[in-house]
Structure formats: C-alpha cells, structure tokens
PDB file of N, CA, C, O and CB in Angstrom:
ATOM      1  N   MET A   1      80.042  45.621  35.678  1.00  0.00           N
ATOM      2  CA  MET A   1      81.292  45.556  36.376  1.00  0.00           C
ATOM      3  C   MET A   1      81.024  45.547  37.866  1.00  0.00           C
ATOM      4  O   MET A   1      80.163  46.269  38.367  1.00  0.00           O
ATOM      5  CB  MET A   1      82.199  46.718  35.983  1.00  0.00           C
ATOM      6  N   ILE A   2      81.771  44.724  38.554  1.00  0.00           N
ATOM      7  CA  ILE A   2      81.608  44.594  39.992  1.00  0.00           C
ATOM      8  C   ILE A   2      82.955  44.858  40.652  1.00  0.00           C
ATOM      9  O   ILE A   2      83.895  44.090  40.447  1.00  0.00           O
ATOM     10  CB  ILE A   2      81.058  43.185  40.375  1.00  0.00           C
ATOM     11  N   PRO A   3      83.073  45.930  41.441  1.00  0.00           N
ATOM     12  CA  PRO A   3      84.329  46.127  42.162  1.00  0.00           C
ATOM     13  C   PRO A   3      84.438  45.083  43.274  1.00  0.00           C
ATOM     14  O   PRO A   3      83.445  44.773  43.932  1.00  0.00           O
ATOM     15  CB  PRO A   3      84.418  47.571  42.747  1.00  0.00           C
ATOM     16  N   ILE A   4      85.611  44.552  43.481  1.00  0.00           N
ATOM     17  CA  ILE A   4      85.820  43.532  44.507  1.00  0.00           C
ATOM     18  C   ILE A   4      86.360  44.229  45.749  1.00  0.00           C
ATOM     19  O   ILE A   4      87.428  44.842  45.712  1.00  0.00           O
ATOM     20  CB  ILE A   4      86.800  42.404  44.013  1.00  0.00           C
ATOM     21  N   ARG A   5      85.624  44.133  46.837  1.00  0.00           N
ATOM     22  CA  ARG A   5      86.024  44.753  48.098  1.00  0.00           C
ATOM     23  C   ARG A   5      85.843  43.745  49.237  1.00  0.00           C
ATOM     24  O   ARG A   5      85.038  42.820  49.123  1.00  0.00           O
ATOM     25  CB  ARG A   5      85.197  46.048  48.368  1.00  0.00           C
ATOM     26  N   THR A   6      86.572  43.917  50.311  1.00  0.00           N
ATOM     27  CA  THR A   6      86.488  42.970  51.431  1.00  0.00           C
ATOM     28  C   THR A   6      85.138  43.002  52.116  1.00  0.00           C
ATOM     29  O   THR A   6      84.719  41.984  52.667  1.00  0.00           O
ATOM     30  CB  THR A   6      87.570  43.262  52.443  1.00  0.00           C
ATOM     31  N   LYS A   7      84.432  44.134  52.106  1.00  0.00           N
ATOM     32  CA  LYS A   7      83.132  44.191  52.765  1.00  0.00           C
ATOM     33  C   LYS A   7      82.026  43.555  51.931  1.00  0.00           C
ATOM     34  O   LYS A   7      80.885  43.458  52.382  1.00  0.00           O
ATOM     35  CB  LYS A   7      82.774  45.625  53.072  1.00  0.00           C
ATOM     36  N   GLU A   8      82.356  43.127  50.730  1.00  0.00           N
ATOM     37  CA  GLU A   8      81.372  42.497  49.848  1.00  0.00           C
ATOM     38  C   GLU A   8      81.062  41.072  50.337  1.00  0.00           C
ATOM     39  O   GLU A   8      81.579  40.617  51.357  1.00  0.00           O
ATOM     40  CB  GLU A   8      81.892  42.469  48.379  1.00  0.00           C
ATOM     41  N   VAL A   9      80.230  40.413  49.599  1.00  0.00           N
ATOM     42  CA  VAL A   9      79.822  39.047  49.901  1.00  0.00           C
ATOM     43  C   VAL A   9      81.050  38.136  50.016  1.00  0.00           C
ATOM     44  O   VAL A   9      82.025  38.307  49.284  1.00  0.00           O
ATOM     45  CB  VAL A   9      78.856  38.520  48.817  1.00  0.00           C
ATOM     46  N   ALA A  10      80.998  37.183  50.923  1.00  0.00           N
ATOM     47  CA  ALA A  10      82.139  36.305  51.198  1.00  0.00           C
ATOM     48  C   ALA A  10      82.648  35.577  49.961  1.00  0.00           C
ATOM     49  O   ALA A  10      83.838  35.271  49.891  1.00  0.00           O
ATOM     50  CB  ALA A  10      81.762  35.297  52.247  1.00  0.00           C
ATOM     51  N   ARG A  11      81.800  35.292  48.992  1.00  0.00           N
ATOM     52  CA  ARG A  11      82.233  34.517  47.830  1.00  0.00           C
ATOM     53  C   ARG A  11      83.228  35.256  46.939  1.00  0.00           C
ATOM     54  O   ARG A  11      83.927  34.615  46.154  1.00  0.00           O
ATOM     55  CB  ARG A  11      81.039  34.128  47.015  1.00  0.00           C
ATOM     56  N   VAL A  12      83.315  36.589  47.038  1.00  0.00           N
ATOM     57  CA  VAL A  12      84.294  37.321  46.235  1.00  0.00           C
ATOM     58  C   VAL A  12      85.552  37.673  47.014  1.00  0.00           C
ATOM     59  O   VAL A  12      86.493  38.216  46.436  1.00  0.00           O
ATOM     60  CB  VAL A  12      83.674  38.579  45.693  1.00  0.00           C
ATOM     61  N   ARG A  13      85.594  37.384  48.289  1.00  0.00           N
ATOM     62  CA  ARG A  13      86.777  37.699  49.088  1.00  0.00           C
ATOM     63  C   ARG A  13      87.999  36.944  48.591  1.00  0.00           C
ATOM     64  O   ARG A  13      89.104  37.485  48.612  1.00  0.00           O
ATOM     65  CB  ARG A  13      86.529  37.375  50.557  1.00  0.00           C
ATOM     66  N   HIS A  14      87.824  35.716  48.149  1.00  0.00           N
ATOM     67  CA  HIS A  14      88.968  34.957  47.635  1.00  0.00           C
ATOM     68  C   HIS A  14      89.534  35.619  46.377  1.00  0.00           C
ATOM     69  O   HIS A  14      90.728  35.501  46.101  1.00  0.00           O
ATOM     70  CB  HIS A  14      88.558  33.497  47.333  1.00  0.00           C
ATOM     71  N   CYS A  15      88.688  36.311  45.615  1.00  0.00           N
ATOM     72  CA  CYS A  15      89.156  37.039  44.436  1.00  0.00           C
ATOM     73  C   CYS A  15      90.057  38.195  44.850  1.00  0.00           C
ATOM     74  O   CYS A  15      91.084  38.449  44.220  1.00  0.00           O
ATOM     75  CB  CYS A  15      87.964  37.560  43.610  1.00  0.00           C
ATOM     76  N   GLN A  16      89.673  38.884  45.897  1.00  0.00           N
ATOM     77  CA  GLN A  16      90.493  39.991  46.363  1.00  0.00           C
ATOM     78  C   GLN A  16      91.831  39.472  46.890  1.00  0.00           C
ATOM     79  O   GLN A  16      92.870  40.080  46.634  1.00  0.00           O
ATOM     80  CB  GLN A  16      89.754  40.789  47.454  1.00  0.00           C
ATOM     81  N   ARG A  17      91.819  38.376  47.608  1.00  0.00           N
ATOM     82  CA  ARG A  17      93.072  37.795  48.103  1.00  0.00           C
ATOM     83  C   ARG A  17      93.976  37.390  46.949  1.00  0.00           C
ATOM     84  O   ARG A  17      95.199  37.406  47.093  1.00  0.00           O
ATOM     85  CB  ARG A  17      92.788  36.580  48.996  1.00  0.00           C
ATOM     86  N   ALA A  18      93.404  37.030  45.816  1.00  0.00           N
ATOM     87  CA  ALA A  18      94.191  36.655  44.636  1.00  0.00           C
ATOM     88  C   ALA A  18      94.674  37.883  43.869  1.00  0.00           C
ATOM     89  O   ALA A  18      95.396  37.743  42.882  1.00  0.00           O
ATOM     90  CB  ALA A  18      93.365  35.758  43.712  1.00  0.00           C
ATOM     91  N   GLY A  19      94.291  39.082  44.303  1.00  0.00           N
ATOM     92  CA  GLY A  19      94.784  40.301  43.683  1.00  0.00           C
ATOM     93  C   GLY A  19      93.860  40.926  42.655  1.00  0.00           C
ATOM     94  O   GLY A  19      94.237  41.897  41.998  1.00  0.00           O
ATOM     95  N   PHE A  20      92.658  40.389  42.502  1.00  0.00           N
ATOM     96  CA  PHE A  20      91.724  40.959  41.531  1.00  0.00           C
ATOM     97  C   PHE A  20      90.973  42.125  42.153  1.00  0.00           C
ATOM     98  O   PHE A  20      90.607  42.083  43.328  1.00  0.00           O
ATOM     99  CB  PHE A  20      90.732  39.889  41.027  1.00  0.00           C
ATOM    100  N   GLU A  21      90.744  43.170  41.355  1.00  0.00           N
ATOM    101  CA  GLU A  21      90.019  44.343  41.835  1.00  0.00           C
ATOM    102  C   GLU A  21      88.653  44.505  41.183  1.00  0.00           C
ATOM    103  O   GLU A  21      87.764  45.133  41.758  1.00  0.00           O
ATOM    104  CB  GLU A  21      90.837  45.578  41.594  1.00  0.00           C
ATOM    105  N   THR A  22      88.477  43.942  39.983  1.00  0.00           N
ATOM    106  CA  THR A  22      87.219  44.114  39.257  1.00  0.00           C
ATOM    107  C   THR A  22      86.870  42.823  38.534  1.00  0.00           C
ATOM    108  O   THR A  22      87.747  42.119  38.033  1.00  0.00           O
ATOM    109  CB  THR A  22      87.312  45.291  38.257  1.00  0.00           C
ATOM    110  N   VAL A  23      85.582  42.526  38.486  1.00  0.00           N
ATOM    111  CA  VAL A  23      85.102  41.419  37.657  1.00  0.00           C
ATOM    112  C   VAL A  23      84.015  41.972  36.736  1.00  0.00           C
ATOM    113  O   VAL A  23      83.149  42.738  37.157  1.00  0.00           O
ATOM    114  CB  VAL A  23      84.557  40.224  38.541  1.00  0.00           C
ATOM    115  N   VAL A  24      84.085  41.563  35.474  1.00  0.00           N
ATOM    116  CA  VAL A  24      83.068  41.933  34.487  1.00  0.00           C
ATOM    117  C   VAL A  24      82.336  40.649  34.129  1.00  0.00           C
ATOM    118  O   VAL A  24      82.954  39.671  33.708  1.00  0.00           O
ATOM    119  CB  VAL A  24      83.703  42.629  33.200  1.00  0.00           C
ATOM    120  N   SER A  25      81.028  40.652  34.296  1.00  0.00           N
ATOM    121  CA  SER A  25      80.212  39.486  33.991  1.00  0.00           C
ATOM    122  C   SER A  25      79.407  39.763  32.726  1.00  0.00           C
ATOM    123  O   SER A  25      78.666  40.743  32.651  1.00  0.00           O
ATOM    124  CB  SER A  25      79.275  39.132  35.182  1.00  0.00           C
ATOM    125  N   VAL A  26      79.562  38.886  31.731  1.00  0.00           N
ATOM    126  CA  VAL A  26      78.884  39.046  30.442  1.00  0.00           C
ATOM    127  C   VAL A  26      77.925  37.864  30.270  1.00  0.00           C
ATOM    128  O   VAL A  26      78.375  36.721  30.196  1.00  0.00           O
ATOM    129  CB  VAL A  26      79.920  39.125  29.247  1.00  0.00           C
ATOM    130  N   PRO A  27      76.619  38.116  30.205  1.00  0.00           N
ATOM    131  CA  PRO A  27      75.672  37.014  30.020  1.00  0.00           C
ATOM    132  C   PRO A  27      75.788  36.406  28.621  1.00  0.00           C
ATOM    133  O   PRO A  27      76.010  37.108  27.635  1.00  0.00           O
ATOM    134  CB  PRO A  27      74.238  37.502  30.262  1.00  0.00           C
ATOM    135  N   ILE A  28      75.634  35.094  28.564  1.00  0.00           N
ATOM    136  CA  ILE A  28      75.598  34.373  27.286  1.00  0.00           C
ATOM    137  C   ILE A  28      74.133  34.059  27.022  1.00  0.00           C
ATOM    138  O   ILE A  28      73.540  33.206  27.683  1.00  0.00           O
ATOM    139  CB  ILE A  28      76.492  33.048  27.311  1.00  0.00           C
ATOM    140  N   ARG A  29      73.555  34.761  26.046  1.00  0.00           N
ATOM    141  CA  ARG A  29      72.127  34.606  25.752  1.00  0.00           C
ATOM    142  C   ARG A  29      71.924  34.249  24.306  1.00  0.00           C
ATOM    143  O   ARG A  29      72.633  34.726  23.420  1.00  0.00           O
ATOM    144  CB  ARG A  29      71.356  35.880  26.088  1.00  0.00           C
ATOM    145  N   LEU A  30      70.947  33.403  24.080  1.00  0.00           N
ATOM    146  CA  LEU A  30      70.498  33.114  22.726  1.00  0.00           C
ATOM    147  C   LEU A  30      69.017  33.435  22.705  1.00  0.00           C
ATOM    148  O   LEU A  30      68.213  32.738  23.325  1.00  0.00           O
ATOM    149  CB  LEU A  30      70.788  31.613  22.302  1.00  0.00           C
ATOM    150  N   HIS A  31      68.661  34.475  21.999  1.00  0.00           N
ATOM    151  CA  HIS A  31      67.306  35.029  22.014  1.00  0.00           C
ATOM    152  C   HIS A  31      67.003  35.456  23.454  1.00  0.00           C
ATOM    153  O   HIS A  31      67.708  36.313  23.987  1.00  0.00           O
ATOM    154  CB  HIS A  31      66.238  33.978  21.483  1.00  0.00           C
ATOM    155  N   ASP A  32      65.998  34.897  24.088  1.00  0.00           N
ATOM    156  CA  ASP A  32      65.680  35.261  25.473  1.00  0.00           C
ATOM    157  C   ASP A  32      66.179  34.218  26.469  1.00  0.00           C
ATOM    158  O   ASP A  32      65.894  34.319  27.662  1.00  0.00           O
ATOM    159  CB  ASP A  32      64.177  35.444  25.633  1.00  0.00           C
ATOM    160  N   ARG A  33      66.907  33.236  26.002  1.00  0.00           N
ATOM    161  CA  ARG A  33      67.360  32.139  26.867  1.00  0.00           C
ATOM    162  C   ARG A  33      68.767  32.422  27.402  1.00  0.00           C
ATOM    163  O   ARG A  33      69.706  32.609  26.628  1.00  0.00           O
ATOM    164  CB  ARG A  33      67.340  30.795  26.095  1.00  0.00           C
ATOM    165  N   LEU A  34      68.902  32.451  28.726  1.00  0.00           N
ATOM    166  CA  LEU A  34      70.199  32.629  29.362  1.00  0.00           C
ATOM    167  C   LEU A  34      70.895  31.272  29.423  1.00  0.00           C
ATOM    168  O   LEU A  34      70.380  30.326  30.017  1.00  0.00           O
ATOM    169  CB  LEU A  34      70.051  33.252  30.788  1.00  0.00           C
ATOM    170  N   MET A  35      72.070  31.188  28.802  1.00  0.00           N
ATOM    171  CA  MET A  35      72.788  29.911  28.713  1.00  0.00           C
ATOM    172  C   MET A  35      73.982  29.848  29.663  1.00  0.00           C
ATOM    173  O   MET A  35      74.537  28.772  29.887  1.00  0.00           O
ATOM    174  CB  MET A  35      73.261  29.680  27.285  1.00  0.00           C
ATOM    175  N   GLY A  36      74.378  30.983  30.220  1.00  0.00           N
ATOM    176  CA  GLY A  36      75.519  31.028  31.123  1.00  0.00           C
ATOM    177  C   GLY A  36      76.075  32.432  31.182  1.00  0.00           C
ATOM    178  O   GLY A  36      75.394  33.399  30.841  1.00  0.00           O
ATOM    179  N   GLU A  37      77.337  32.538  31.623  1.00  0.00           N
ATOM    180  CA  GLU A  37      77.986  33.840  31.670  1.00  0.00           C
ATOM    181  C   GLU A  37      79.491  33.680  31.541  1.00  0.00           C
ATOM    182  O   GLU A  37      80.061  32.634  31.850  1.00  0.00           O
ATOM    183  CB  GLU A  37      77.635  34.574  32.968  1.00  0.00           C
ATOM    184  N   ILE A  38      80.107  34.743  31.078  1.00  0.00           N
ATOM    185  CA  ILE A  38      81.562  34.824  30.997  1.00  0.00           C
ATOM    186  C   ILE A  38      81.987  35.814  32.069  1.00  0.00           C
ATOM    187  O   ILE A  38      81.480  36.934  32.110  1.00  0.00           O
ATOM    188  CB  ILE A  38      82.060  35.264  29.552  1.00  0.00           C
ATOM    189  N   ASP A  39      82.912  35.416  32.938  1.00  0.00           N
ATOM    190  CA  ASP A  39      83.426  36.314  33.971  1.00  0.00           C
ATOM    191  C   ASP A  39      84.870  36.645  33.655  1.00  0.00           C
ATOM    192  O   ASP A  39      85.704  35.753  33.502  1.00  0.00           O
ATOM    193  CB  ASP A  39      83.300  35.681  35.384  1.00  0.00           C
ATOM    194  N   LEU A  40      85.162  37.940  33.559  1.00  0.00           N
ATOM    195  CA  LEU A  40      86.504  38.431  33.281  1.00  0.00           C
ATOM    196  C   LEU A  40      87.024  39.125  34.527  1.00  0.00           C
ATOM    197  O   LEU A  40      86.406  40.073  35.012  1.00  0.00           O
ATOM    198  CB  LEU A  40      86.518  39.394  32.056  1.00  0.00           C
ATOM    199  N   PHE A  41      88.155  38.663  35.052  1.00  0.00           N
ATOM    200  CA  PHE A  41      88.731  39.209  36.272  1.00  0.00           C
ATOM    201  C   PHE A  41      89.924  40.085  35.931  1.00  0.00           C
ATOM    202  O   PHE A  41      90.764  39.706  35.114  1.00  0.00           O
ATOM    203  CB  PHE A  41      89.145  38.083  37.237  1.00  0.00           C
ATOM    204  N   PHE A  42      90.002  41.265  36.559  1.00  0.00           N
ATOM    205  CA  PHE A  42      91.064  42.224  36.294  1.00  0.00           C
ATOM    206  C   PHE A  42      91.808  42.549  37.584  1.00  0.00           C
ATOM    207  O   PHE A  42      91.208  42.639  38.655  1.00  0.00           O
ATOM    208  CB  PHE A  42      90.495  43.507  35.660  1.00  0.00           C
ATOM    209  N   HIS A  43      93.115  42.723  37.467  1.00  0.00           N
ATOM    210  CA  HIS A  43      93.943  43.097  38.610  1.00  0.00           C
ATOM    211  C   HIS A  43      93.933  44.598  38.854  1.00  0.00           C
ATOM    212  O   HIS A  43      94.680  45.074  39.709  1.00  0.00           O
ATOM    213  CB  HIS A  43      95.366  42.622  38.401  1.00  0.00           C
ATOM    214  N   ALA A  44      93.125  45.352  38.146  1.00  0.00           N
ATOM    215  CA  ALA A  44      93.017  46.800  38.299  1.00  0.00           C
ATOM    216  C   ALA A  44      91.544  47.188  38.195  1.00  0.00           C
ATOM    217  O   ALA A  44      90.722  46.418  37.698  1.00  0.00           O
ATOM    218  CB  ALA A  44      93.873  47.552  37.224  1.00  0.00           C
ATOM    219  N   GLN A  45      91.226  48.379  38.667  1.00  0.00           N
ATOM    220  CA  GLN A  45      89.875  48.885  38.477  1.00  0.00           C
ATOM    221  C   GLN A  45      89.775  49.377  37.042  1.00  0.00           C
ATOM    222  O   GLN A  45      90.626  50.133  36.573  1.00  0.00           O
ATOM    223  CB  GLN A  45      89.530  50.025  39.503  1.00  0.00           C
ATOM    224  N   ILE A  46      88.744  48.949  36.359  1.00  0.00           N
ATOM    225  CA  ILE A  46      88.595  49.289  34.943  1.00  0.00           C
ATOM    226  C   ILE A  46      87.201  49.850  34.679  1.00  0.00           C
ATOM    227  O   ILE A  46      86.264  49.626  35.445  1.00  0.00           O
ATOM    228  CB  ILE A  46      88.853  48.052  34.054  1.00  0.00           C
ATOM    229  N   GLU A  47      87.094  50.566  33.602  1.00  0.00           N
ATOM    230  CA  GLU A  47      85.811  51.025  33.063  1.00  0.00           C
ATOM    231  C   GLU A  47      85.803  50.638  31.592  1.00  0.00           C
ATOM    232  O   GLU A  47      86.691  51.033  30.838  1.00  0.00           O
ATOM    233  CB  GLU A  47      85.602  52.591  33.261  1.00  0.00           C
ATOM    234  N   LEU A  48      84.811  49.874  31.188  1.00  0.00           N
ATOM    235  CA  LEU A  48      84.707  49.474  29.786  1.00  0.00           C
ATOM    236  C   LEU A  48      84.055  50.583  28.974  1.00  0.00           C
ATOM    237  O   LEU A  48      83.111  51.228  29.429  1.00  0.00           O
ATOM    238  CB  LEU A  48      83.906  48.164  29.647  1.00  0.00           C
ATOM    239  N   SER A  49      84.562  50.795  27.783  1.00  0.00           N
ATOM    240  CA  SER A  49      83.931  51.747  26.863  1.00  0.00           C
ATOM    241  C   SER A  49      82.698  51.080  26.240  1.00  0.00           C
ATOM    242  O   SER A  49      82.512  49.869  26.355  1.00  0.00           O
ATOM    243  CB  SER A  49      84.942  52.217  25.748  1.00  0.00           C
ATOM    244  N   ASP A  50      81.877  51.871  25.593  1.00  0.00           N
ATOM    245  CA  ASP A  50      80.703  51.322  24.903  1.00  0.00           C
ATOM    246  C   ASP A  50      81.139  50.333  23.823  1.00  0.00           C
ATOM    247  O   ASP A  50      80.492  49.305  23.622  1.00  0.00           O
ATOM    248  CB  ASP A  50      79.853  52.460  24.277  1.00  0.00           C
ATOM    249  N   ALA A  51      82.239  50.643  23.126  1.00  0.00           N
ATOM    250  CA  ALA A  51      82.740  49.751  22.075  1.00  0.00           C
ATOM    251  C   ALA A  51      83.200  48.421  22.666  1.00  0.00           C
ATOM    252  O   ALA A  51      82.960  47.368  22.077  1.00  0.00           O
ATOM    253  CB  ALA A  51      83.896  50.417  21.308  1.00  0.00           C
ATOM    254  N   GLU A  52      83.858  48.458  23.822  1.00  0.00           N
ATOM    255  CA  GLU A  52      84.306  47.223  24.466  1.00  0.00           C
ATOM    256  C   GLU A  52      83.123  46.394  24.947  1.00  0.00           C
ATOM    257  O   GLU A  52      83.131  45.169  24.829  1.00  0.00           O
ATOM    258  CB  GLU A  52      85.236  47.538  25.640  1.00  0.00           C
ATOM    259  N   ARG A  53      82.115  47.053  25.484  1.00  0.00           N
ATOM    260  CA  ARG A  53      80.901  46.331  25.908  1.00  0.00           C
ATOM    261  C   ARG A  53      80.214  45.670  24.708  1.00  0.00           C
ATOM    262  O   ARG A  53      79.779  44.522  24.789  1.00  0.00           O
ATOM    263  CB  ARG A  53      79.914  47.296  26.619  1.00  0.00           C
ATOM    264  N   SER A  54      80.123  46.396  23.612  1.00  0.00           N
ATOM    265  CA  SER A  54      79.502  45.853  22.404  1.00  0.00           C
ATOM    266  C   SER A  54      80.278  44.647  21.885  1.00  0.00           C
ATOM    267  O   SER A  54      79.686  43.652  21.467  1.00  0.00           O
ATOM    268  CB  SER A  54      79.416  46.931  21.316  1.00  0.00           C
ATOM    269  N   LEU A  55      81.609  44.741  21.915  1.00  0.00           N
ATOM    270  CA  LEU A  55      82.444  43.626  21.474  1.00  0.00           C
ATOM    271  C   LEU A  55      82.230  42.401  22.352  1.00  0.00           C
ATOM    272  O   LEU A  55      82.078  41.294  21.836  1.00  0.00           O
ATOM    273  CB  LEU A  55      83.920  44.028  21.482  1.00  0.00           C
ATOM    274  N   LEU A  56      82.216  42.578  23.668  1.00  0.00           N
ATOM    275  CA  LEU A  56      81.991  41.447  24.573  1.00  0.00           C
ATOM    276  C   LEU A  56      80.611  40.832  24.366  1.00  0.00           C
ATOM    277  O   LEU A  56      80.467  39.609  24.391  1.00  0.00           O
ATOM    278  CB  LEU A  56      82.148  41.893  26.027  1.00  0.00           C
ATOM    279  N   ASP A  57      79.594  41.674  24.162  1.00  0.00           N
ATOM    280  CA  ASP A  57      78.243  41.161  23.899  1.00  0.00           C
ATOM    281  C   ASP A  57      78.203  40.359  22.593  1.00  0.00           C
ATOM    282  O   ASP A  57      77.565  39.309  22.523  1.00  0.00           O
ATOM    283  CB  ASP A  57      77.231  42.325  23.837  1.00  0.00           C
ATOM    284  N   ALA A  58      78.888  40.864  21.561  1.00  0.00           N
ATOM    285  CA  ALA A  58      78.925  40.154  20.275  1.00  0.00           C
ATOM    286  C   ALA A  58      79.644  38.815  20.406  1.00  0.00           C
ATOM    287  O   ALA A  58      79.203  37.817  19.837  1.00  0.00           O
ATOM    288  CB  ALA A  58      79.615  41.016  19.206  1.00  0.00           C
ATOM    289  N   LEU A  59      80.749  38.788  21.152  1.00  0.00           N
ATOM    290  CA  LEU A  59      81.470  37.531  21.363  1.00  0.00           C
ATOM    291  C   LEU A  59      80.621  36.531  22.143  1.00  0.00           C
ATOM    292  O   LEU A  59      80.623  35.337  21.843  1.00  0.00           O
ATOM    293  CB  LEU A  59      82.788  37.790  22.103  1.00  0.00           C
ATOM    294  N   ALA A  60      79.899  37.023  23.143  1.00  0.00           N
ATOM    295  CA  ALA A  60      79.023  36.147  23.928  1.00  0.00           C
ATOM    296  C   ALA A  60      77.891  35.596  23.062  1.00  0.00           C
ATOM    297  O   ALA A  60      77.496  34.441  23.224  1.00  0.00           O
ATOM    298  CB  ALA A  60      78.442  36.909  25.139  1.00  0.00           C
ATOM    299  N   MET A  61      77.372  36.405  22.149  1.00  0.00           N
ATOM    300  CA  MET A  61      76.317  35.945  21.244  1.00  0.00           C
ATOM    301  C   MET A  61      76.846  34.861  20.301  1.00  0.00           C
ATOM    302  O   MET A  61      76.146  33.886  20.026  1.00  0.00           O
ATOM    303  CB  MET A  61      75.751  37.129  20.431  1.00  0.00           C
ATOM    304  N   GLN A  62      78.066  35.022  19.808  1.00  0.00           N
ATOM    305  CA  GLN A  62      78.672  34.008  18.961  1.00  0.00           C
ATOM    306  C   GLN A  62      78.883  32.708  19.734  1.00  0.00           C
ATOM    307  O   GLN A  62      78.647  31.620  19.210  1.00  0.00           O
ATOM    308  CB  GLN A  62      80.001  34.511  18.396  1.00  0.00           C
ATOM    309  N   LEU A  63      79.328  32.831  20.981  1.00  0.00           N
ATOM    310  CA  LEU A  63      79.506  31.657  21.826  1.00  0.00           C
ATOM    311  C   LEU A  63      78.177  30.943  22.059  1.00  0.00           C
ATOM    312  O   LEU A  63      78.124  29.713  22.036  1.00  0.00           O
ATOM    313  CB  LEU A  63      80.132  32.056  23.164  1.00  0.00           C
ATOM    314  N   ALA A  64      77.122  31.692  22.281  1.00  0.00           N
ATOM    315  CA  ALA A  64      75.782  31.098  22.489  1.00  0.00           C
ATOM    316  C   ALA A  64      75.359  30.306  21.256  1.00  0.00           C
ATOM    317  O   ALA A  64      74.820  29.205  21.374  1.00  0.00           O
ATOM    318  CB  ALA A  64      74.726  32.203  22.801  1.00  0.00           C
ATOM    319  N   GLY A  65      75.603  30.864  20.083  1.00  0.00           N
ATOM    320  CA  GLY A  65      75.270  30.144  18.852  1.00  0.00           C
ATOM    321  C   GLY A  65      76.074  28.855  18.711  1.00  0.00           C
ATOM    322  O   GLY A  65      75.538  27.829  18.292  1.00  0.00           O
ATOM    323  N   ALA A  66      77.342  28.905  19.056  1.00  0.00           N
ATOM    324  CA  ALA A  66      78.183  27.701  18.991  1.00  0.00           C
ATOM    325  C   ALA A  66      77.733  26.670  20.009  1.00  0.00           C
ATOM    326  O   ALA A  66      77.737  25.473  19.723  1.00  0.00           O
ATOM    327  CB  ALA A  66      79.658  28.056  19.224  1.00  0.00           C
ATOM    328  N   MET A  67      77.346  27.121  21.195  1.00  0.00           N
ATOM    329  CA  MET A  67      76.865  26.192  22.230  1.00  0.00           C
ATOM    330  C   MET A  67      75.581  25.504  21.783  1.00  0.00           C
ATOM    331  O   MET A  67      75.383  24.318  22.046  1.00  0.00           O
ATOM    332  CB  MET A  67      76.630  26.936  23.561  1.00  0.00           C
ATOM    333  N   ARG A  68      74.714  26.245  21.110  1.00  0.00           N
ATOM    334  CA  ARG A  68      73.448  25.662  20.623  1.00  0.00           C
ATOM    335  C   ARG A  68      73.749  24.594  19.564  1.00  0.00           C
ATOM    336  O   ARG A  68      73.110  23.542  19.542  1.00  0.00           O
ATOM    337  CB  ARG A  68      72.509  26.775  20.029  1.00  0.00           C
ATOM    338  N   THR A  69      74.716  24.864  18.695  1.00  0.00           N
ATOM    339  CA  THR A  69      75.063  23.932  17.632  1.00  0.00           C
ATOM    340  C   THR A  69      75.625  22.628  18.192  1.00  0.00           C
ATOM    341  O   THR A  69      75.361  21.554  17.651  1.00  0.00           O
ATOM    342  CB  THR A  69      76.068  24.568  16.685  1.00  0.00           C
ATOM    343  N   CYS A  70      76.393  22.718  19.266  1.00  0.00           N
ATOM    344  CA  CYS A  70      77.021  21.539  19.876  1.00  0.00           C
ATOM    345  C   CYS A  70      76.059  20.721  20.707  1.00  0.00           C
ATOM    346  O   CYS A  70      76.309  19.542  20.956  1.00  0.00           O
ATOM    347  CB  CYS A  70      78.179  21.958  20.733  1.00  0.00           C
ATOM    348  N   ALA A  71      74.961  21.320  21.143  1.00  0.00           N
ATOM    349  CA  ALA A  71      74.047  20.629  22.057  1.00  0.00           C
ATOM    350  C   ALA A  71      73.169  19.646  21.358  1.00  0.00           C
ATOM    351  O   ALA A  71      72.348  18.988  21.997  1.00  0.00           O
ATOM    352  CB  ALA A  71      73.197  21.608  22.784  1.00  0.00           C
TER     353      ALA A  71
END
C-alpha cells in the first residue's frame, strides 16, 4: 500500500488531485516471471487484512494464468 501525499513523487500528485488517498499495487506473477501489476486506487486510507491480501494475490495469479493462455 502506498499513501498518496503531495510531497511524494510528482507522478502520484495527479492521483491526489483526483481525490485518491491510497493505492494498492498487486504484482501479476506466473512462477518467477513478472507479467504486470494491478493498481487499486482508494478515496480513503485503508489497511488490507491478511485475508484480503491473500485474495488479491490469488486473483492476480489467476489473471497471470489467463494471460499466459491468451499469449
């Protein structure tokens, strides 16, 4: 999770202007190969539970498998 603040890198300032306070980045991996990432933007500061993190990781793994099948 990355809190969005004005003193942060310029590339996230537009996110703050749009009203987002937190971004969660979930890597899309198949085995050891990084295929991309899923970025989830929230209008509030959030803390993910272990169960929520596990769910996002499982969804990203399923997406990686689907991406491999389509390629």
